[in-house]
mmCIF file as Biopython writes it, N, C-alpha, C and O atoms, coordinates in Angstrom:
data_model
#
loop_
_atom_site.group_PDB
_atom_site.id
_atom_site.type_symbol
_atom_site.label_atom_id
_atom_site.label_alt_id
_atom_site.label_comp_id
_atom_site.label_asym_id
_atom_site.label_entity_id
_atom_site.label_seq_id
_atom_site.pdbx_PDB_ins_code
_atom_site.Cartn_x
_atom_site.Cartn_y
_atom_site.Cartn_z
_atom_site.occupancy
_atom_site.B_iso_or_equiv
_atom_site.auth_seq_id
_atom_site.auth_asym_id
_atom_site.pdbx_PDB_model_num
ATOM 1   N N  . MET A ? 1  ? 22.668 -7.574  -10.695 1.0 0.0 1  A 1 
ATOM 2   C CA . MET A ? 1  ? 21.245 -7.868  -10.726 1.0 0.0 1  A 1 
ATOM 3   C C  . MET A ? 1  ? 20.988 -9.136  -9.931  1.0 0.0 1  A 1 
ATOM 4   O O  . MET A ? 1  ? 21.709 -10.125 -10.069 1.0 0.0 1  A 1 
ATOM 5   N N  . ALA A ? 2  ? 19.976 -9.101  -9.113  1.0 0.0 2  A 1 
ATOM 6   C CA . ALA A ? 2  ? 19.560 -10.267 -8.353  1.0 0.0 2  A 1 
ATOM 7   C C  . ALA A ? 2  ? 18.490 -11.006 -9.148  1.0 0.0 2  A 1 
ATOM 8   O O  . ALA A ? 2  ? 17.468 -10.422 -9.511  1.0 0.0 2  A 1 
ATOM 9   N N  . VAL A ? 3  ? 18.721 -12.280 -9.416  1.0 0.0 3  A 1 
ATOM 10  C CA . VAL A ? 3  ? 17.739 -13.097 -10.133 1.0 0.0 3  A 1 
ATOM 11  C C  . VAL A ? 3  ? 17.151 -14.082 -9.144  1.0 0.0 3  A 1 
ATOM 12  O O  . VAL A ? 3  ? 17.877 -14.795 -8.451  1.0 0.0 3  A 1 
ATOM 13  N N  . ARG A ? 4  ? 15.860 -14.115 -9.086  1.0 0.0 4  A 1 
ATOM 14  C CA . ARG A ? 4  ? 15.143 -15.045 -8.218  1.0 0.0 4  A 1 
ATOM 15  C C  . ARG A ? 4  ? 14.135 -15.800 -9.064  1.0 0.0 4  A 1 
ATOM 16  O O  . ARG A ? 4  ? 13.617 -15.280 -10.052 1.0 0.0 4  A 1 
ATOM 17  N N  . PHE A ? 5  ? 13.865 -17.033 -8.661  1.0 0.0 5  A 1 
ATOM 18  C CA . PHE A ? 5  ? 12.922 -17.870 -9.383  1.0 0.0 5  A 1 
ATOM 19  C C  . PHE A ? 5  ? 11.666 -18.015 -8.548  1.0 0.0 5  A 1 
ATOM 20  O O  . PHE A ? 5  ? 11.727 -18.212 -7.335  1.0 0.0 5  A 1 
ATOM 21  N N  . VAL A ? 6  ? 10.529 -17.916 -9.214  1.0 0.0 6  A 1 
ATOM 22  C CA . VAL A ? 6  ? 9.245  -18.048 -8.544  1.0 0.0 6  A 1 
ATOM 23  C C  . VAL A ? 6  ? 8.461  -19.159 -9.224  1.0 0.0 6  A 1 
ATOM 24  O O  . VAL A ? 6  ? 8.689  -19.481 -10.390 1.0 0.0 6  A 1 
ATOM 25  N N  . GLU A ? 7  ? 7.548  -19.729 -8.483  1.0 0.0 7  A 1 
ATOM 26  C CA . GLU A ? 7  ? 6.758  -20.832 -9.014  1.0 0.0 7  A 1 
ATOM 27  C C  . GLU A ? 7  ? 5.284  -20.557 -8.789  1.0 0.0 7  A 1 
ATOM 28  O O  . GLU A ? 7  ? 4.881  -20.110 -7.715  1.0 0.0 7  A 1 
ATOM 29  N N  . GLY A ? 8  ? 4.483  -20.827 -9.807  1.0 0.0 8  A 1 
ATOM 30  C CA . GLY A ? 8  ? 3.038  -20.759 -9.669  1.0 0.0 8  A 1 
ATOM 31  C C  . GLY A ? 8  ? 2.406  -19.386 -9.842  1.0 0.0 8  A 1 
ATOM 32  O O  . GLY A ? 8  ? 1.220  -19.220 -9.556  1.0 0.0 8  A 1 
ATOM 33  N N  . LEU A ? 9  ? 3.165  -18.400 -10.300 1.0 0.0 9  A 1 
ATOM 34  C CA . LEU A ? 9  ? 2.583  -17.070 -10.500 1.0 0.0 9  A 1 
ATOM 35  C C  . LEU A ? 9  ? 2.173  -16.883 -11.951 1.0 0.0 9  A 1 
ATOM 36  O O  . LEU A ? 9  ? 2.909  -17.251 -12.867 1.0 0.0 9  A 1 
ATOM 37  N N  . GLY A ? 10 ? 1.001  -16.310 -12.153 1.0 0.0 10 A 1 
ATOM 38  C CA . GLY A ? 10 ? 0.580  -15.919 -13.489 1.0 0.0 10 A 1 
ATOM 39  C C  . GLY A ? 10 ? 1.334  -14.673 -13.925 1.0 0.0 10 A 1 
ATOM 40  O O  . GLY A ? 10 ? 2.068  -14.086 -13.130 1.0 0.0 10 A 1 
ATOM 41  N N  . ARG A ? 11 ? 1.167  -14.269 -15.154 1.0 0.0 11 A 1 
ATOM 42  C CA . ARG A ? 11 ? 1.931  -13.130 -15.691 1.0 0.0 11 A 1 
ATOM 43  C C  . ARG A ? 11 ? 1.671  -11.827 -14.924 1.0 0.0 11 A 1 
ATOM 44  O O  . ARG A ? 11 ? 2.611  -11.106 -14.591 1.0 0.0 11 A 1 
ATOM 45  N N  . LEU A ? 12 ? 0.415  -11.530 -14.646 1.0 0.0 12 A 1 
ATOM 46  C CA . LEU A ? 12 ? 0.100  -10.302 -13.916 1.0 0.0 12 A 1 
ATOM 47  C C  . LEU A ? 12 ? 0.650  -10.345 -12.494 1.0 0.0 12 A 1 
ATOM 48  O O  . LEU A ? 12 ? 1.206  -9.362  -12.006 1.0 0.0 12 A 1 
ATOM 49  N N  . ASP A ? 13 ? 0.490  -11.495 -11.834 1.0 0.0 13 A 1 
ATOM 50  C CA . ASP A ? 13 ? 1.028  -11.642 -10.487 1.0 0.0 13 A 1 
ATOM 51  C C  . ASP A ? 13 ? 2.553  -11.523 -10.490 1.0 0.0 13 A 1 
ATOM 52  O O  . ASP A ? 13 ? 3.138  -10.990 -9.547  1.0 0.0 13 A 1 
ATOM 53  N N  . LEU A ? 14 ? 3.193  -12.017 -11.545 1.0 0.0 14 A 1 
ATOM 54  C CA . LEU A ? 14 ? 4.650  -11.913 -11.658 1.0 0.0 14 A 1 
ATOM 55  C C  . LEU A ? 14 ? 5.077  -10.449 -11.747 1.0 0.0 14 A 1 
ATOM 56  O O  . LEU A ? 14 ? 6.037  -10.039 -11.094 1.0 0.0 14 A 1 
ATOM 57  N N  . LEU A ? 15 ? 4.369  -9.667  -12.550 1.0 0.0 15 A 1 
ATOM 58  C CA . LEU A ? 15 ? 4.701  -8.241  -12.659 1.0 0.0 15 A 1 
ATOM 59  C C  . LEU A ? 15 ? 4.523  -7.523  -11.328 1.0 0.0 15 A 1 
ATOM 60  O O  . LEU A ? 15 ? 5.336  -6.673  -10.964 1.0 0.0 15 A 1 
ATOM 61  N N  . GLU A ? 16 ? 3.472  -7.860  -10.609 1.0 0.0 16 A 1 
ATOM 62  C CA . GLU A ? 16 ? 3.248  -7.257  -9.295  1.0 0.0 16 A 1 
ATOM 63  C C  . GLU A ? 16 ? 4.343  -7.671  -8.314  1.0 0.0 16 A 1 
ATOM 64  O O  . GLU A ? 16 ? 4.784  -6.861  -7.499  1.0 0.0 16 A 1 
ATOM 65  N N  . ALA A ? 17 ? 4.781  -8.919  -8.389  1.0 0.0 17 A 1 
ATOM 66  C CA . ALA A ? 17 ? 5.850  -9.395  -7.503  1.0 0.0 17 A 1 
ATOM 67  C C  . ALA A ? 17 ? 7.167  -8.700  -7.815  1.0 0.0 17 A 1 
ATOM 68  O O  . ALA A ? 17 ? 7.924  -8.371  -6.902  1.0 0.0 17 A 1 
ATOM 69  N N  . ILE A ? 18 ? 7.449  -8.474  -9.093  1.0 0.0 18 A 1 
ATOM 70  C CA . ILE A ? 18 ? 8.670  -7.765  -9.481  1.0 0.0 18 A 1 
ATOM 71  C C  . ILE A ? 18 ? 8.644  -6.349  -8.907  1.0 0.0 18 A 1 
ATOM 72  O O  . ILE A ? 18 ? 9.635  -5.883  -8.346  1.0 0.0 18 A 1 
ATOM 73  N N  . ALA A ? 19 ? 7.512  -5.671  -9.049  1.0 0.0 19 A 1 
ATOM 74  C CA . ALA A ? 19 ? 7.386  -4.311  -8.517  1.0 0.0 19 A 1 
ATOM 75  C C  . ALA A ? 19 ? 7.578  -4.302  -7.005  1.0 0.0 19 A 1 
ATOM 76  O O  . ALA A ? 19 ? 8.249  -3.418  -6.472  1.0 0.0 19 A 1 
ATOM 77  N N  . ALA A ? 20 ? 6.999  -5.273  -6.313  1.0 0.0 20 A 1 
ATOM 78  C CA . ALA A ? 20 ? 7.144  -5.341  -4.859  1.0 0.0 20 A 1 
ATOM 79  C C  . ALA A ? 20 ? 8.592  -5.614  -4.464  1.0 0.0 20 A 1 
ATOM 80  O O  . ALA A ? 20 ? 9.101  -5.010  -3.520  1.0 0.0 20 A 1 
ATOM 81  N N  . ALA A ? 21 ? 9.254  -6.516  -5.176  1.0 0.0 21 A 1 
ATOM 82  C CA . ALA A ? 21 ? 10.652 -6.836  -4.868  1.0 0.0 21 A 1 
ATOM 83  C C  . ALA A ? 21 ? 11.549 -5.629  -5.113  1.0 0.0 21 A 1 
ATOM 84  O O  . ALA A ? 21 ? 12.433 -5.337  -4.307  1.0 0.0 21 A 1 
ATOM 85  N N  . GLU A ? 22 ? 11.330 -4.935  -6.208  1.0 0.0 22 A 1 
ATOM 86  C CA . GLU A ? 22 ? 12.158 -3.764  -6.524  1.0 0.0 22 A 1 
ATOM 87  C C  . GLU A ? 22 ? 11.980 -2.651  -5.495  1.0 0.0 22 A 1 
ATOM 88  O O  . GLU A ? 22 ? 12.915 -1.897  -5.222  1.0 0.0 22 A 1 
ATOM 89  N N  . SER A ? 23 ? 10.785 -2.549  -4.928  1.0 0.0 23 A 1 
ATOM 90  C CA . SER A ? 23 ? 10.550 -1.488  -3.948  1.0 0.0 23 A 1 
ATOM 91  C C  . SER A ? 23 ? 11.282 -1.748  -2.637  1.0 0.0 23 A 1 
ATOM 92  O O  . SER A ? 23 ? 11.420 -0.835  -1.823  1.0 0.0 23 A 1 
ATOM 93  N N  . THR A ? 24 ? 11.753 -2.971  -2.416  1.0 0.0 24 A 1 
ATOM 94  C CA . THR A ? 24 ? 12.433 -3.297  -1.166  1.0 0.0 24 A 1 
ATOM 95  C C  . THR A ? 24 ? 13.945 -3.424  -1.315  1.0 0.0 24 A 1 
ATOM 96  O O  . THR A ? 24 ? 14.647 -3.579  -0.316  1.0 0.0 24 A 1 
ATOM 97  N N  . THR A ? 25 ? 14.461 -3.361  -2.541  1.0 0.0 25 A 1 
ATOM 98  C CA . THR A ? 25 ? 15.890 -3.603  -2.740  1.0 0.0 25 A 1 
ATOM 99  C C  . THR A ? 25 ? 16.699 -2.335  -2.967  1.0 0.0 25 A 1 
ATOM 100 O O  . THR A ? 25 ? 17.919 -2.397  -3.120  1.0 0.0 25 A 1 
ATOM 101 N N  . GLY A ? 26 ? 16.044 -1.204  -2.989  1.0 0.0 26 A 1 
ATOM 102 C CA . GLY A ? 26 ? 16.772 0.044   -3.207  1.0 0.0 26 A 1 
ATOM 103 C C  . GLY A ? 26 ? 17.303 0.124   -4.624  1.0 0.0 26 A 1 
ATOM 104 O O  . GLY A ? 26 ? 16.537 0.097   -5.587  1.0 0.0 26 A 1 
ATOM 105 N N  . GLU A ? 27 ? 18.622 0.222   -4.750  1.0 0.0 27 A 1 
ATOM 106 C CA . GLU A ? 27 ? 19.228 0.400   -6.071  1.0 0.0 27 A 1 
ATOM 107 C C  . GLU A ? 27 ? 19.608 -0.915  -6.747  1.0 0.0 27 A 1 
ATOM 108 O O  . GLU A ? 27 ? 20.136 -0.897  -7.859  1.0 0.0 27 A 1 
ATOM 109 N N  . ILE A ? 28 ? 19.353 -2.050  -6.108  1.0 0.0 28 A 1 
ATOM 110 C CA . ILE A ? 28 ? 19.703 -3.342  -6.699  1.0 0.0 28 A 1 
ATOM 111 C C  . ILE A ? 28 ? 18.572 -3.789  -7.624  1.0 0.0 28 A 1 
ATOM 112 O O  . ILE A ? 28 ? 17.450 -4.002  -7.164  1.0 0.0 28 A 1 
ATOM 113 N N  . PRO A ? 29 ? 18.853 -3.936  -8.930  1.0 0.0 29 A 1 
ATOM 114 C CA . PRO A ? 29 ? 17.814 -4.408  -9.845  1.0 0.0 29 A 1 
ATOM 115 C C  . PRO A ? 29 ? 17.428 -5.861  -9.520  1.0 0.0 29 A 1 
ATOM 116 O O  . PRO A ? 29 ? 18.266 -6.658  -9.097  1.0 0.0 29 A 1 
ATOM 117 N N  . VAL A ? 30 ? 16.177 -6.178  -9.720  1.0 0.0 30 A 1 
ATOM 118 C CA . VAL A ? 30 ? 15.662 -7.514  -9.433  1.0 0.0 30 A 1 
ATOM 119 C C  . VAL A ? 30 ? 15.018 -8.072  -10.688 1.0 0.0 30 A 1 
ATOM 120 O O  . VAL A ? 30 ? 14.334 -7.352  -11.416 1.0 0.0 30 A 1 
ATOM 121 N N  . ASP A ? 31 ? 15.236 -9.353  -10.940 1.0 0.0 31 A 1 
ATOM 122 C CA . ASP A ? 31 ? 14.555 -10.039 -12.032 1.0 0.0 31 A 1 
ATOM 123 C C  . ASP A ? 31 ? 13.974 -11.318 -11.463 1.0 0.0 31 A 1 
ATOM 124 O O  . ASP A ? 31 ? 14.696 -12.123 -10.875 1.0 0.0 31 A 1 
ATOM 125 N N  . LEU A ? 32 ? 12.686 -11.508 -11.631 1.0 0.0 32 A 1 
ATOM 126 C CA . LEU A ? 32 ? 12.031 -12.742 -11.209 1.0 0.0 32 A 1 
ATOM 127 C C  . LEU A ? 32 ? 11.754 -13.569 -12.454 1.0 0.0 32 A 1 
ATOM 128 O O  . LEU A ? 32 ? 11.269 -13.050 -13.459 1.0 0.0 32 A 1 
ATOM 129 N N  . VAL A ? 33 ? 12.062 -14.845 -12.383 1.0 0.0 33 A 1 
ATOM 130 C CA . VAL A ? 33 ? 11.868 -15.753 -13.515 1.0 0.0 33 A 1 
ATOM 131 C C  . VAL A ? 33 ? 10.923 -16.858 -13.073 1.0 0.0 33 A 1 
ATOM 132 O O  . VAL A ? 33 ? 11.101 -17.455 -12.011 1.0 0.0 33 A 1 
ATOM 133 N N  . ARG A ? 34 ? 9.917  -17.125 -13.896 1.0 0.0 34 A 1 
ATOM 134 C CA . ARG A ? 34 ? 8.985  -18.209 -13.584 1.0 0.0 34 A 1 
ATOM 135 C C  . ARG A ? 34 ? 9.698  -19.542 -13.761 1.0 0.0 34 A 1 
ATOM 136 O O  . ARG A ? 34 ? 10.215 -19.841 -14.837 1.0 0.0 34 A 1 
ATOM 137 N N  . LEU A ? 35 ? 9.722  -20.336 -12.704 1.0 0.0 35 A 1 
ATOM 138 C CA . LEU A ? 35 ? 10.381 -21.636 -12.734 1.0 0.0 35 A 1 
ATOM 139 C C  . LEU A ? 35 ? 9.809  -22.511 -13.851 1.0 0.0 35 A 1 
ATOM 140 O O  . LEU A ? 35 ? 10.541 -23.251 -14.509 1.0 0.0 35 A 1 
ATOM 141 N N  . GLU A ? 36 ? 8.506  -22.419 -14.054 1.0 0.0 36 A 1 
ATOM 142 C CA . GLU A ? 36 ? 7.843  -23.239 -15.070 1.0 0.0 36 A 1 
ATOM 143 C C  . GLU A ? 36 ? 8.312  -22.904 -16.487 1.0 0.0 36 A 1 
ATOM 144 O O  . GLU A ? 36 ? 8.142  -23.715 -17.397 1.0 0.0 36 A 1 
ATOM 145 N N  . SER A ? 37 ? 8.895  -21.728 -16.683 1.0 0.0 37 A 1 
ATOM 146 C CA . SER A ? 37 ? 9.325  -21.340 -18.029 1.0 0.0 37 A 1 
ATOM 147 C C  . SER A ? 37 ? 10.708 -21.895 -18.378 1.0 0.0 37 A 1 
ATOM 148 O O  . SER A ? 37 ? 11.160 -21.762 -19.515 1.0 0.0 37 A 1 
ATOM 149 N N  . LEU A ? 38 ? 11.368 -22.507 -17.419 1.0 0.0 38 A 1 
ATOM 150 C CA . LEU A ? 38 ? 12.706 -23.043 -17.647 1.0 0.0 38 A 1 
ATOM 151 C C  . LEU A ? 38 ? 12.649 -24.486 -18.144 1.0 0.0 38 A 1 
ATOM 152 O O  . LEU A ? 38 ? 11.666 -25.186 -17.903 1.0 0.0 38 A 1 
ATOM 153 N N  . PRO A ? 39 ? 13.699 -24.933 -18.836 1.0 0.0 39 A 1 
ATOM 154 C CA . PRO A ? 39 ? 13.764 -26.341 -19.239 1.0 0.0 39 A 1 
ATOM 155 C C  . PRO A ? 39 ? 13.749 -27.248 -18.000 1.0 0.0 39 A 1 
ATOM 156 O O  . PRO A ? 39 ? 14.195 -26.839 -16.928 1.0 0.0 39 A 1 
ATOM 157 N N  . PRO A ? 40 ? 13.240 -28.474 -18.146 1.0 0.0 40 A 1 
ATOM 158 C CA . PRO A ? 40 ? 13.115 -29.386 -17.001 1.0 0.0 40 A 1 
ATOM 159 C C  . PRO A ? 40 ? 14.411 -29.604 -16.224 1.0 0.0 40 A 1 
ATOM 160 O O  . PRO A ? 40 ? 14.373 -29.710 -14.998 1.0 0.0 40 A 1 
ATOM 161 N N  . HIS A ? 41 ? 15.558 -29.673 -16.904 1.0 0.0 41 A 1 
ATOM 162 C CA . HIS A ? 41 ? 16.800 -29.924 -16.164 1.0 0.0 41 A 1 
ATOM 163 C C  . HIS A ? 41 ? 17.160 -28.750 -15.250 1.0 0.0 41 A 1 
ATOM 164 O O  . HIS A ? 41 ? 17.727 -28.960 -14.178 1.0 0.0 41 A 1 
ATOM 165 N N  . TRP A ? 42 ? 16.841 -27.527 -15.653 1.0 0.0 42 A 1 
ATOM 166 C CA . TRP A ? 42 ? 17.096 -26.362 -14.787 1.0 0.0 42 A 1 
ATOM 167 C C  . TRP A ? 42 ? 16.112 -26.329 -13.633 1.0 0.0 42 A 1 
ATOM 168 O O  . TRP A ? 42 ? 16.472 -25.960 -12.515 1.0 0.0 42 A 1 
ATOM 169 N N  . GLN A ? 43 ? 14.866 -26.714 -13.901 1.0 0.0 43 A 1 
ATOM 170 C CA . GLN A ? 43 ? 13.879 -26.769 -12.821 1.0 0.0 43 A 1 
ATOM 171 C C  . GLN A ? 43 ? 14.346 -27.733 -11.732 1.0 0.0 43 A 1 
ATOM 172 O O  . GLN A ? 43 ? 14.292 -27.408 -10.546 1.0 0.0 43 A 1 
ATOM 173 N N  . ARG A ? 44 ? 14.806 -28.925 -12.139 1.0 0.0 44 A 1 
ATOM 174 C CA . ARG A ? 44 ? 15.287 -29.915 -11.176 1.0 0.0 44 A 1 
ATOM 175 C C  . ARG A ? 44 ? 16.485 -29.379 -10.381 1.0 0.0 44 A 1 
ATOM 176 O O  . ARG A ? 44 ? 16.545 -29.508 -9.158  1.0 0.0 44 A 1 
ATOM 177 N N  . ARG A ? 45 ? 17.423 -28.782 -11.095 1.0 0.0 45 A 1 
ATOM 178 C CA . ARG A ? 45 ? 18.636 -28.279 -10.439 1.0 0.0 45 A 1 
ATOM 179 C C  . ARG A ? 45 ? 18.302 -27.193 -9.405  1.0 0.0 45 A 1 
ATOM 180 O O  . ARG A ? 45 ? 18.852 -27.187 -8.304  1.0 0.0 45 A 1 
ATOM 181 N N  . ILE A ? 46 ? 17.409 -26.288 -9.765  1.0 0.0 46 A 1 
ATOM 182 C CA . ILE A ? 46 ? 17.019 -25.224 -8.839  1.0 0.0 46 A 1 
ATOM 183 C C  . ILE A ? 46 ? 16.273 -25.808 -7.646  1.0 0.0 46 A 1 
ATOM 184 O O  . ILE A ? 46 ? 16.502 -25.387 -6.512  1.0 0.0 46 A 1 
ATOM 185 N N  . ARG A ? 47 ? 15.395 -26.759 -7.880  1.0 0.0 47 A 1 
ATOM 186 C CA . ARG A ? 47 ? 14.661 -27.371 -6.758  1.0 0.0 47 A 1 
ATOM 187 C C  . ARG A ? 47 ? 15.607 -28.127 -5.828  1.0 0.0 47 A 1 
ATOM 188 O O  . ARG A ? 47 ? 15.402 -28.137 -4.614  1.0 0.0 47 A 1 
ATOM 189 N N  . GLU A ? 48 ? 16.640 -28.760 -6.384  1.0 0.0 48 A 1 
ATOM 190 C CA . GLU A ? 48 ? 17.591 -29.526 -5.585  1.0 0.0 48 A 1 
ATOM 191 C C  . GLU A ? 48 ? 18.587 -28.625 -4.846  1.0 0.0 48 A 1 
ATOM 192 O O  . GLU A ? 48 ? 18.920 -28.892 -3.691  1.0 0.0 48 A 1 
ATOM 193 N N  . ARG A ? 49 ? 19.063 -27.565 -5.501  1.0 0.0 49 A 1 
ATOM 194 C CA . ARG A ? 49 ? 20.150 -26.767 -4.948  1.0 0.0 49 A 1 
ATOM 195 C C  . ARG A ? 49 ? 19.749 -25.353 -4.521  1.0 0.0 49 A 1 
ATOM 196 O O  . ARG A ? 49 ? 20.501 -24.667 -3.829  1.0 0.0 49 A 1 
ATOM 197 N N  . GLY A ? 50 ? 18.568 -24.933 -4.938  1.0 0.0 50 A 1 
ATOM 198 C CA . GLY A ? 50 ? 18.146 -23.570 -4.645  1.0 0.0 50 A 1 
ATOM 199 C C  . GLY A ? 50 ? 17.819 -23.378 -3.171  1.0 0.0 50 A 1 
ATOM 200 O O  . GLY A ? 50 ? 17.590 -24.339 -2.437  1.0 0.0 50 A 1 
ATOM 201 N N  . GLN A ? 51 ? 17.804 -22.143 -2.763  1.0 0.0 51 A 1 
ATOM 202 C CA . GLN A ? 51 ? 17.504 -21.801 -1.381  1.0 0.0 51 A 1 
ATOM 203 C C  . GLN A ? 51 ? 16.192 -21.023 -1.351  1.0 0.0 51 A 1 
ATOM 204 O O  . GLN A ? 51 ? 16.084 -19.953 -1.948  1.0 0.0 51 A 1 
ATOM 205 N N  . ARG A ? 52 ? 15.212 -21.559 -0.663  1.0 0.0 52 A 1 
ATOM 206 C CA . ARG A ? 52 ? 13.896 -20.918 -0.580  1.0 0.0 52 A 1 
ATOM 207 C C  . ARG A ? 52 ? 13.986 -19.651 0.255   1.0 0.0 52 A 1 
ATOM 208 O O  . ARG A ? 52 ? 14.507 -19.662 1.370   1.0 0.0 52 A 1 
ATOM 209 N N  . LEU A ? 53 ? 13.475 -18.568 -0.294  1.0 0.0 53 A 1 
ATOM 210 C CA . LEU A ? 53 ? 13.512 -17.285 0.411   1.0 0.0 53 A 1 
ATOM 211 C C  . LEU A ? 53 ? 12.231 -17.019 1.175   1.0 0.0 53 A 1 
ATOM 212 O O  . LEU A ? 53 ? 12.256 -16.369 2.220   1.0 0.0 53 A 1 
ATOM 213 N N  . MET A ? 54 ? 11.121 -17.508 0.672   1.0 0.0 54 A 1 
ATOM 214 C CA . MET A ? 54 ? 9.838  -17.273 1.340   1.0 0.0 54 A 1 
ATOM 215 C C  . MET A ? 54 ? 9.007  -18.522 1.300   1.0 0.0 54 A 1 
ATOM 216 O O  . MET A ? 54 ? 7.887  -18.534 1.810   1.0 0.0 54 A 1 
#
């Protein structure tokens, strides 16, 4: 499963983004996680070490 973190999306927009991502990955499951829902230390770590895709 590919896990990606997104920032600034509301719940409905998140569901639409998941559907769009799944339609482009074929058989690879995708999970999008709202960055804001993570504890602050994980948010910092992802912002420091994460790789922006879009």
